[in-house]
TORKOL-4160 file (C-alpha; in steps of 0.2 Angstrom, whole numbers, padded with zeros to 4 digits, m for minus):
331
<pt num="1" X="0001" Y="0160" Z="m0029"/>
<pt num="2" X="0007" Y="0149" Z="m0015"/>
<pt num="3" X="m0004" Y="0135" Z="m0006"/>
<pt num="4" X="0005" Y="0135" Z="0011"/>
<pt num="5" X="m0007" Y="0128" Z="0024"/>
<pt num="6" X="m0015" Y="0140" Z="0036"/>
<pt num="7" X="m0009" Y="0134" Z="0053"/>
<pt num="8" X="m0024" Y="0142" Z="0062"/>
<pt num="9" X="m0035" Y="0131" Z="0052"/>
<pt num="10" X="m0027" Y="0115" Z="0058"/>
<pt num="11" X="m0028" Y="0104" Z="0073"/>
<pt num="12" X="m0012" Y="0101" Z="0083"/>
<pt num="13" X="m0009" Y="0084" Z="0074"/>
<pt num="14" X="m0012" Y="0091" Z="0057"/>
<pt num="15" X="m0001" Y="0106" Z="0061"/>
<pt num="16" X="0013" Y="0095" Z="0066"/>
<pt num="17" X="0011" Y="0085" Z="0050"/>
<pt num="18" X="0011" Y="0100" Z="0039"/>
<pt num="19" X="0029" Y="0103" Z="0043"/>
<pt num="20" X="0040" Y="0090" Z="0036"/>
<pt num="21" X="0053" Y="0081" Z="0046"/>
<pt num="22" X="0071" Y="0088" Z="0046"/>
<pt num="23" X="0080" Y="0092" Z="0035"/>
<pt num="24" X="0065" Y="0096" Z="0024"/>
<pt num="25" X="0056" Y="0109" Z="0035"/>
<pt num="26" X="0057" Y="0122" Z="0021"/>
<pt num="27" X="0053" Y="0112" Z="0005"/>
<pt num="28" X="0034" Y="0115" Z="0007"/>
<pt num="29" X="0035" Y="0134" Z="0010"/>
<pt num="30" X="0029" Y="0138" Z="m0008"/>
<pt num="31" X="0025" Y="0129" Z="m0024"/>
<pt num="32" X="0041" Y="0134" Z="m0032"/>
<pt num="33" X="0052" Y="0128" Z="m0017"/>
<pt num="34" X="0043" Y="0111" Z="m0017"/>
<pt num="35" X="0044" Y="0109" Z="m0036"/>
<pt num="36" X="0063" Y="0113" Z="m0035"/>
<pt num="37" X="0065" Y="0100" Z="m0021"/>
<pt num="38" X="0056" Y="0086" Z="m0030"/>
<pt num="39" X="0064" Y="0090" Z="m0047"/>
<pt num="40" X="0081" Y="0090" Z="m0038"/>
<pt num="41" X="0079" Y="0072" Z="m0032"/>
<pt num="42" X="0091" Y="0060" Z="m0041"/>
<pt num="43" X="0084" Y="0054" Z="m0058"/>
<pt num="44" X="0079" Y="0036" Z="m0061"/>
<pt num="45" X="0089" Y="0026" Z="m0073"/>
<pt num="46" X="0075" Y="0016" Z="m0080"/>
<pt num="47" X="0086" Y="0004" Z="m0090"/>
<pt num="48" X="0096" Y="0001" Z="m0074"/>
<pt num="49" X="0081" Y="m0002" Z="m0064"/>
<pt num="50" X="0074" Y="m0015" Z="m0076"/>
<pt num="51" X="0091" Y="m0024" Z="m0076"/>
<pt num="52" X="0092" Y="m0024" Z="m0057"/>
<pt num="53" X="0075" Y="m0032" Z="m0055"/>
<pt num="54" X="0078" Y="m0044" Z="m0069"/>
<pt num="55" X="0094" Y="m0050" Z="m0060"/>
<pt num="56" X="0085" Y="m0052" Z="m0043"/>
<pt num="57" X="0071" Y="m0061" Z="m0052"/>
<pt num="58" X="0083" Y="m0075" Z="m0056"/>
<pt num="59" X="0086" Y="m0079" Z="m0038"/>
<pt num="60" X="0081" Y="m0097" Z="m0033"/>
<pt num="61" X="0077" Y="m0102" Z="m0015"/>
<pt num="62" X="0078" Y="m0118" Z="m0006"/>
<pt num="63" X="0063" Y="m0128" Z="0001"/>
<pt num="64" X="0065" Y="m0122" Z="0019"/>
<pt num="65" X="0067" Y="m0104" Z="0013"/>
<pt num="66" X="0052" Y="m0106" Z="0002"/>
<pt num="67" X="0041" Y="m0112" Z="0016"/>
<pt num="68" X="0046" Y="m0097" Z="0026"/>
<pt num="69" X="0043" Y="m0086" Z="0011"/>
<pt num="70" X="0026" Y="m0093" Z="0008"/>
<pt num="71" X="0020" Y="m0091" Z="0026"/>
<pt num="72" X="0028" Y="m0073" Z="0027"/>
<pt num="73" X="0019" Y="m0068" Z="0011"/>
<pt num="74" X="0002" Y="m0075" Z="0018"/>
<pt num="75" X="0004" Y="m0064" Z="0033"/>
<pt num="76" X="0007" Y="m0049" Z="0023"/>
<pt num="77" X="m0008" Y="m0051" Z="0012"/>
<pt num="78" X="m0022" Y="m0037" Z="0012"/>
<pt num="79" X="m0036" Y="m0049" Z="0006"/>
<pt num="80" X="m0046" Y="m0038" Z="m0005"/>
<pt num="81" X="m0063" Y="m0036" Z="m0013"/>
<pt num="82" X="m0067" Y="m0020" Z="m0022"/>
<pt num="83" X="m0082" Y="m0023" Z="m0033"/>
<pt num="84" X="m0098" Y="m0014" Z="m0036"/>
<pt num="85" X="m0107" Y="m0030" Z="m0032"/>
<pt num="86" X="m0099" Y="m0033" Z="m0015"/>
<pt num="87" X="m0112" Y="m0039" Z="m0002"/>
<pt num="88" X="m0111" Y="m0041" Z="0017"/>
<pt num="89" X="m0111" Y="m0060" Z="0014"/>
<pt num="90" X="m0096" Y="m0059" Z="0003"/>
<pt num="91" X="m0086" Y="m0048" Z="0015"/>
<pt num="92" X="m0090" Y="m0060" Z="0030"/>
<pt num="93" X="m0084" Y="m0075" Z="0019"/>
<pt num="94" X="m0068" Y="m0065" Z="0015"/>
<pt num="95" X="m0066" Y="m0062" Z="0034"/>
<pt num="96" X="m0068" Y="m0080" Z="0038"/>
<pt num="97" X="m0055" Y="m0084" Z="0025"/>
<pt num="98" X="m0043" Y="m0071" Z="0032"/>
<pt num="99" X="m0044" Y="m0079" Z="0049"/>
<pt num="100" X="m0042" Y="m0097" Z="0043"/>
<pt num="101" X="m0035" Y="m0096" Z="0026"/>
<pt num="102" X="m0032" Y="m0115" Z="0026"/>
<pt num="103" X="m0046" Y="m0124" Z="0036"/>
<pt num="104" X="m0036" Y="m0140" Z="0035"/>
<pt num="105" X="m0021" Y="m0133" Z="0043"/>
<pt num="106" X="m0022" Y="m0123" Z="0059"/>
<pt num="107" X="m0004" Y="m0118" Z="0058"/>
<pt num="108" X="m0007" Y="m0108" Z="0042"/>
<pt num="109" X="m0004" Y="m0089" Z="0047"/>
<pt num="110" X="m0018" Y="m0077" Z="0046"/>
<pt num="111" X="m0018" Y="m0063" Z="0033"/>
<pt num="112" X="m0014" Y="m0045" Z="0038"/>
<pt num="113" X="m0030" Y="m0036" Z="0033"/>
<pt num="114" X="m0046" Y="m0037" Z="0024"/>
<pt num="115" X="m0048" Y="m0022" Z="0012"/>
<pt num="116" X="m0066" Y="m0017" Z="0007"/>
<pt num="117" X="m0076" Y="m0001" Z="0002"/>
<pt num="118" X="m0079" Y="0010" Z="0017"/>
<pt num="119" X="m0098" Y="0006" Z="0018"/>
<pt num="120" X="m0093" Y="m0012" Z="0022"/>
<pt num="121" X="m0080" Y="m0009" Z="0034"/>
<pt num="122" X="m0092" Y="m0011" Z="0049"/>
<pt num="123" X="m0096" Y="m0029" Z="0042"/>
<pt num="124" X="m0078" Y="m0033" Z="0041"/>
<pt num="125" X="m0075" Y="m0026" Z="0058"/>
<pt num="126" X="m0089" Y="m0036" Z="0066"/>
<pt num="127" X="m0083" Y="m0052" Z="0058"/>
<pt num="128" X="m0065" Y="m0050" Z="0062"/>
<pt num="129" X="m0068" Y="m0044" Z="0080"/>
<pt num="130" X="m0052" Y="m0043" Z="0090"/>
<pt num="131" X="m0042" Y="m0056" Z="0080"/>
<pt num="132" X="m0028" Y="m0044" Z="0076"/>
<pt num="133" X="m0033" Y="m0044" Z="0057"/>
<pt num="134" X="m0035" Y="m0026" Z="0052"/>
<pt num="135" X="m0049" Y="m0018" Z="0042"/>
<pt num="136" X="m0043" Y="m0008" Z="0028"/>
<pt num="137" X="m0055" Y="0003" Z="0018"/>
<pt num="138" X="m0052" Y="0012" Z="0002"/>
<pt num="139" X="m0058" Y="0031" Z="0002"/>
<pt num="140" X="m0056" Y="0048" Z="m0006"/>
<pt num="141" X="m0067" Y="0044" Z="m0021"/>
<pt num="142" X="m0057" Y="0028" Z="m0025"/>
<pt num="143" X="m0052" Y="0023" Z="m0038"/>
<pt num="144" X="m0052" Y="0040" Z="m0048"/>
<pt num="145" X="m0050" Y="0052" Z="m0034"/>
<pt num="146" X="m0061" Y="0064" Z="m0044"/>
<pt num="147" X="m0071" Y="0073" Z="m0030"/>
<pt num="148" X="m0070" Y="0088" Z="m0020"/>
<pt num="149" X="m0059" Y="0088" Z="m0005"/>
<pt num="150" X="m0074" Y="0090" Z="0007"/>
<pt num="151" X="m0081" Y="0074" Z="m0001"/>
<pt num="152" X="m0065" Y="0064" Z="0001"/>
<pt num="153" X="m0063" Y="0069" Z="0019"/>
<pt num="154" X="m0081" Y="0064" Z="0023"/>
<pt num="155" X="m0077" Y="0047" Z="0014"/>
<pt num="156" X="m0062" Y="0045" Z="0025"/>
<pt num="157" X="m0071" Y="0049" Z="0041"/>
<pt num="158" X="m0086" Y="0038" Z="0037"/>
<pt num="159" X="m0074" Y="0023" Z="0034"/>
<pt num="160" X="m0065" Y="0026" Z="0051"/>
<pt num="161" X="m0082" Y="0028" Z="0060"/>
<pt num="162" X="m0088" Y="0011" Z="0052"/>
<pt num="163" X="m0073" Y="0002" Z="0059"/>
<pt num="164" X="m0058" Y="0004" Z="0047"/>
<pt num="165" X="m0041" Y="0005" Z="0056"/>
<pt num="166" X="m0032" Y="0007" Z="0039"/>
<pt num="167" X="m0037" Y="0019" Z="0025"/>
<pt num="168" X="m0031" Y="0017" Z="0007"/>
<pt num="169" X="m0032" Y="0034" Z="m0001"/>
<pt num="170" X="m0029" Y="0039" Z="m0019"/>
<pt num="171" X="m0019" Y="0054" Z="m0024"/>
<pt num="172" X="m0026" Y="0067" Z="m0036"/>
<pt num="173" X="m0016" Y="0062" Z="m0051"/>
<pt num="174" X="m0023" Y="0076" Z="m0062"/>
<pt num="175" X="m0015" Y="0089" Z="m0049"/>
<pt num="176" X="0001" Y="0079" Z="m0049"/>
<pt num="177" X="0003" Y="0078" Z="m0068"/>
<pt num="178" X="m0001" Y="0097" Z="m0069"/>
<pt num="179" X="0013" Y="0100" Z="m0057"/>
<pt num="180" X="0002" Y="0106" Z="m0043"/>
<pt num="181" X="0013" Y="0096" Z="m0030"/>
<pt num="182" X="0009" Y="0106" Z="m0015"/>
<pt num="183" X="m0010" Y="0104" Z="m0018"/>
<pt num="184" X="m0007" Y="0085" Z="m0018"/>
<pt num="185" X="0004" Y="0086" Z="m0002"/>
<pt num="186" X="m0009" Y="0097" Z="0007"/>
<pt num="187" X="m0023" Y="0085" Z="0003"/>
<pt num="188" X="m0013" Y="0070" Z="0010"/>
<pt num="189" X="m0010" Y="0080" Z="0026"/>
<pt num="190" X="m0029" Y="0083" Z="0027"/>
<pt num="191" X="m0033" Y="0065" Z="0024"/>
<pt num="192" X="m0020" Y="0060" Z="0037"/>
<pt num="193" X="m0029" Y="0071" Z="0050"/>
<pt num="194" X="m0046" Y="0064" Z="0046"/>
<pt num="195" X="m0039" Y="0046" Z="0048"/>
<pt num="196" X="m0037" Y="0050" Z="0067"/>
<pt num="197" X="m0028" Y="0034" Z="0074"/>
<pt num="198" X="m0030" Y="0024" Z="0058"/>
<pt num="199" X="m0015" Y="0021" Z="0047"/>
<pt num="200" X="m0014" Y="0029" Z="0030"/>
<pt num="201" X="m0009" Y="0021" Z="0014"/>
<pt num="202" X="m0006" Y="0033" Z="0000"/>
<pt num="203" X="m0010" Y="0025" Z="m0017"/>
<pt num="204" X="0000" Y="0034" Z="m0031"/>
<pt num="205" X="m0008" Y="0024" Z="m0046"/>
<pt num="206" X="0009" Y="0022" Z="m0054"/>
<pt num="207" X="0002" Y="0016" Z="m0070"/>
<pt num="208" X="m0004" Y="0034" Z="m0073"/>
<pt num="209" X="0012" Y="0043" Z="m0068"/>
<pt num="210" X="0020" Y="0040" Z="m0084"/>
<pt num="211" X="0039" Y="0040" Z="m0078"/>
<pt num="212" X="0049" Y="0032" Z="m0064"/>
<pt num="213" X="0055" Y="0050" Z="m0060"/>
<pt num="214" X="0037" Y="0054" Z="m0056"/>
<pt num="215" X="0035" Y="0038" Z="m0046"/>
<pt num="216" X="0050" Y="0044" Z="m0035"/>
<pt num="217" X="0043" Y="0062" Z="m0033"/>
<pt num="218" X="0025" Y="0056" Z="m0029"/>
<pt num="219" X="0033" Y="0044" Z="m0016"/>
<pt num="220" X="0042" Y="0058" Z="m0007"/>
<pt num="221" X="0026" Y="0069" Z="m0007"/>
<pt num="222" X="0016" Y="0055" Z="0001"/>
<pt num="223" X="0030" Y="0052" Z="0014"/>
<pt num="224" X="0033" Y="0071" Z="0018"/>
<pt num="225" X="0014" Y="0073" Z="0020"/>
<pt num="226" X="0013" Y="0059" Z="0034"/>
<pt num="227" X="0008" Y="0044" Z="0025"/>
<pt num="228" X="0011" Y="0028" Z="0034"/>
<pt num="229" X="0013" Y="0017" Z="0018"/>
<pt num="230" X="0015" Y="0021" Z="0000"/>
<pt num="231" X="0006" Y="0010" Z="m0012"/>
<pt num="232" X="0008" Y="0007" Z="m0030"/>
<pt num="233" X="m0010" Y="0005" Z="m0037"/>
<pt num="234" X="m0028" Y="0004" Z="m0036"/>
<pt num="235" X="m0028" Y="m0012" Z="m0046"/>
<pt num="236" X="m0040" Y="m0004" Z="m0058"/>
<pt num="237" X="m0027" Y="0003" Z="m0070"/>
<pt num="238" X="m0014" Y="m0006" Z="m0080"/>
<pt num="239" X="0000" Y="m0007" Z="m0078"/>
<pt num="240" X="m0001" Y="m0009" Z="m0059"/>
<pt num="241" X="0012" Y="m0016" Z="m0048"/>
<pt num="242" X="0028" Y="m0019" Z="m0058"/>
<pt num="243" X="0045" Y="m0023" Z="m0051"/>
<pt num="244" X="0054" Y="m0008" Z="m0058"/>
<pt num="245" X="0041" Y="0003" Z="m0049"/>
<pt num="246" X="0043" Y="m0007" Z="m0033"/>
<pt num="247" X="0062" Y="m0004" Z="m0034"/>
<pt num="248" X="0060" Y="0014" Z="m0035"/>
<pt num="249" X="0047" Y="0015" Z="m0021"/>
<pt num="250" X="0058" Y="0004" Z="m0010"/>
<pt num="251" X="0073" Y="0015" Z="m0013"/>
<pt num="252" X="0062" Y="0030" Z="m0009"/>
<pt num="253" X="0057" Y="0023" Z="0008"/>
<pt num="254" X="0075" Y="0018" Z="0012"/>
<pt num="255" X="0081" Y="0035" Z="0008"/>
<pt num="256" X="0068" Y="0044" Z="0017"/>
<pt num="257" X="0071" Y="0034" Z="0033"/>
<pt num="258" X="0090" Y="0038" Z="0031"/>
<pt num="259" X="0086" Y="0056" Z="0030"/>
<pt num="260" X="0072" Y="0058" Z="0043"/>
<pt num="261" X="0073" Y="0043" Z="0054"/>
<pt num="262" X="0055" Y="0039" Z="0050"/>
<pt num="263" X="0051" Y="0022" Z="0043"/>
<pt num="264" X="0037" Y="0021" Z="0030"/>
<pt num="265" X="0029" Y="0005" Z="0024"/>
<pt num="266" X="0026" Y="m0001" Z="0006"/>
<pt num="267" X="0012" Y="m0010" Z="m0003"/>
<pt num="268" X="0012" Y="m0016" Z="m0021"/>
<pt num="269" X="m0006" Y="m0020" Z="m0027"/>
<pt num="270" X="m0013" Y="m0025" Z="m0044"/>
<pt num="271" X="m0007" Y="m0040" Z="m0054"/>
<pt num="272" X="0002" Y="m0050" Z="m0041"/>
<pt num="273" X="m0006" Y="m0067" Z="m0043"/>
<pt num="274" X="0007" Y="m0080" Z="m0040"/>
<pt num="275" X="0019" Y="m0087" Z="m0027"/>
<pt num="276" X="0033" Y="m0083" Z="m0039"/>
<pt num="277" X="0027" Y="m0065" Z="m0040"/>
<pt num="278" X="0027" Y="m0064" Z="m0021"/>
<pt num="279" X="0044" Y="m0071" Z="m0019"/>
<pt num="280" X="0052" Y="m0059" Z="m0031"/>
<pt num="281" X="0045" Y="m0045" Z="m0021"/>
<pt num="282" X="0052" Y="m0052" Z="m0005"/>
<pt num="283" X="0069" Y="m0054" Z="m0013"/>
<pt num="284" X="0068" Y="m0036" Z="m0019"/>
<pt num="285" X="0064" Y="m0030" Z="m0002"/>
<pt num="286" X="0078" Y="m0039" Z="0007"/>
<pt num="287" X="0091" Y="m0034" Z="m0006"/>
<pt num="288" X="0085" Y="m0015" Z="m0007"/>
<pt num="289" X="0079" Y="m0010" Z="0010"/>
<pt num="290" X="0084" Y="m0025" Z="0021"/>
<pt num="291" X="0075" Y="m0036" Z="0034"/>
<pt num="292" X="0067" Y="m0022" Z="0043"/>
<pt num="293" X="0053" Y="m0021" Z="0030"/>
<pt num="294" X="0050" Y="m0040" Z="0030"/>
<pt num="295" X="0036" Y="m0038" Z="0042"/>
<pt num="296" X="0017" Y="m0035" Z="0039"/>
<pt num="297" X="0019" Y="m0019" Z="0049"/>
<pt num="298" X="0030" Y="m0012" Z="0035"/>
<pt num="299" X="0025" Y="m0022" Z="0019"/>
<pt num="300" X="0009" Y="m0028" Z="0012"/>
<pt num="301" X="0002" Y="m0036" Z="m0004"/>
<pt num="302" X="m0014" Y="m0029" Z="m0011"/>
<pt num="303" X="m0022" Y="m0045" Z="m0018"/>
<pt num="304" X="m0037" Y="m0056" Z="m0020"/>
<pt num="305" X="m0031" Y="m0071" Z="m0030"/>
<pt num="306" X="m0013" Y="m0072" Z="m0023"/>
<pt num="307" X="m0018" Y="m0080" Z="m0007"/>
<pt num="308" X="m0025" Y="m0095" Z="m0016"/>
<pt num="309" X="m0009" Y="m0099" Z="m0025"/>
<pt num="310" X="0001" Y="m0096" Z="m0009"/>
<pt num="311" X="m0011" Y="m0109" Z="m0001"/>
<pt num="312" X="m0009" Y="m0122" Z="m0015"/>
<pt num="313" X="0010" Y="m0120" Z="m0015"/>
<pt num="314" X="0010" Y="m0122" Z="0004"/>
<pt num="315" X="m0001" Y="m0138" Z="0003"/>
<pt num="316" X="0011" Y="m0145" Z="m0010"/>
<pt num="317" X="0026" Y="m0142" Z="0002"/>
<pt num="318" X="0017" Y="m0150" Z="0016"/>
<pt num="319" X="0009" Y="m0165" Z="0007"/>
<pt num="320" X="0021" Y="m0168" Z="m0007"/>
<pt num="321" X="0008" Y="m0166" Z="m0021"/>
<pt num="322" X="m0002" Y="m0151" Z="m0029"/>
<pt num="323" X="m0020" Y="m0151" Z="m0023"/>
<pt num="324" X="m0027" Y="m0141" Z="m0037"/>
<pt num="325" X="m0039" Y="m0126" Z="m0037"/>
<pt num="326" X="m0054" Y="m0136" Z="m0030"/>
<pt num="327" X="m0045" Y="m0137" Z="m0013"/>
<pt num="328" X="m0046" Y="m0118" Z="m0010"/>
<pt num="329" X="m0061" Y="m0106" Z="m0009"/>
<pt num="330" X="m0066" Y="m0096" Z="m0024"/>
<pt num="331" X="m0068" Y="m0077" Z="m0018"/>
C-alpha cells in the first residue's frame, strides 16, 4: 500500500510542497521508491565523523575573533523555557532578557527568538512587540509526538494564532524507526501547510534515531517535505545535540542546497551550555557549510543556560575580569 498524498485534498501551497524539488520529484511516489532513495544516500562513517569533529574542536581563536564569535552566538540563541510550571510572568521575564541580554551594556546584541509552549506564544508576542525578536513555539504534541495528526495540526494552528512566527515540530520517531518514511514526510508537509507564513523547524530527536545513517535520512525527509530548519533535539532526551550529529546534519543541508538550490537552516538544541560549546559549533559550521550559514536566519542554538555563559565571557572580554554568575539573571 502506498501513501501518496491526494492532490485534491490539499491547498495550492501544500500541493506545491508535496512535490519535492528537482531532481527528486519522483522519490515520494511510493513507499518503496522513497525507501530506496533514503537507503541509497551515502553511508555515514561514524569513526570518521567523530575524528573530524575532534580535530575541529581543537581550533583556538584569538581575542578579536572570540568577541565576534560571542556576539554572533548571542544573536543566534533561541532563548527557551519549556517546563510544565512555566507562567506568563516567566515568559515576560525571558522576553525582557531577550531584548536586553546585558542591562549594563546596550551594545550587547539581542537574541534571535524566545521559544515557549504554544499556549504562551501570545504572552511572548505581546512582550516582544515589533522588536524583531521572533516568537517560536513547540507543537505537534511536543516532546513525544504521540498524538493523532488532527491534534498535532490543531496544536500548530493554535500556536500560530497565538502569535508564533516560528514552529518547532517533532517528527513521529515511531513511524520513522518502523520504516514508514512516507508517513513521516506527509505529516511534515501537512504541518508546513498549517504553519501558514510561520517558519517550520523540524525536530528529529536524534538521540532516539540510533544511527548517524538514520540522522541523515531523517534530515532529507524533513528538507524534502519543506522544513525551513532541521533541528537535533527536544532537549528532553539524552544524548541531545552532539557534534557528530551536527556534522551529519550540516552535510545534509549543504548537499541539499547543492542539489536543489534551496537553503535550509540548522538548529542544535539540548546540552549546549558553554561558550566553548557554542564556538565549536560555529567552527563546525564555517568548515562544513561555509559562512552563508553563520547568520541567525540559517543557524540557531536552542538553549536556556547558554546565554548566561556567553554574557559572562563577554563581560570578561570587556572588563578584563570574570564577573561571576551573580551578575546575570537566573532564568
